[in-house]
C-alpha positions in Angstrom: -7.6 -12.5 -7.5 -7.1 -10.0 -10.3 -5.6 -7.0 -8.9 -5.6 -5.2 -12.3 -9.1 -4.1 -11.6 -9.3 -1.1 -9.1 -12.1 -2.0 -6.6 -12.4 -1.5 -2.9 -11.9 -5.3 -2.2 -8.5 -5.1 -4.2 -7.5 -1.9 -2.5 -8.1 -3.5 0.9 -6.0 -6.6 -0.1 -3.2 -4.4 -1.5 -3.1 -2.2 1.7 -3.1 -5.3 3.8 -0.3 -6.8 1.9 1.8 -3.7 2.1 1.1 -3.4 5.8 2.1 -7.2 6.5 5.2 -6.8 4.4 6.3 -3.4 6.1 5.3 -4.8 9.5 3.1 -1.8 10.1 2.2 -1.5 13.6 -0.3 1.3 13.2 -2.9 -0.3 10.9 -4.8 3.0 11.0 -2.5 4.2 8.2 -4.0 1.4 6.0 -7.7 2.1 6.3 -9.0 1.6 2.7 -11.5 4.3 3.3 -8.6 6.8 3.6 -7.7 6.1 -0.1 -9.3 7.2 -3.2 -9.6 4.5 -5.9 -8.3 7.0 -8.4 -5.0 6.5 -6.6 -5.3 2.6 -7.1 -2.5 2.4 -9.8 -0.1 4.3 -7.6 -0.8 1.9 -4.6 -0.7 -1.3 -7.0 2.8 -0.1 -8.3 4.0 0.2 -4.5 2.6 -3.3 -3.9 4.2 -4.9 -6.7 7.6 -3.1 -6.1 7.5 -4.3 -2.4 6.6 -7.8 -3.4 9.3 -8.0 -6.0 12.0 -6.3 -3.9 11.5 -8.7 -0.9 13.5 -7.7 2.2 13.8 -4.0 2.5 16.0 -1.9 4.4 14.6 0.4 7.1 15.2 3.4 4.8 13.3 1.7 2.0 10.4 0.7 4.3 10.3 4.4 5.6 10.3 5.7 2.0 7.1 3.5 1.3 5.4 4.5 4.4 6.2 8.2 3.5 4.7 7.6 0.0 1.5 6.0 1.5 1.1 9.1 3.5 1.3 11.2 0.3 -1.4 9.4 -1.4 -3.9 9.1 1.5 -7.0 11.4 1.3 -6.5 14.6 3.4 
């Protein structure tokens, strides 16, 4: 899968990956319909950082969740 291309399928894949890695219980926060594709690069960067970092502290995980809330559509 080429995640360099912004698409709804890639957005869904990235959000699912972020949710799985952060062990998000409330998956409503990760509904792809709540995100604009113009924010895809920001989300991809977060996904890459999470994957590269591996284990996250509770504070780091919370920071990523806060950032997700910021890029969601209002």
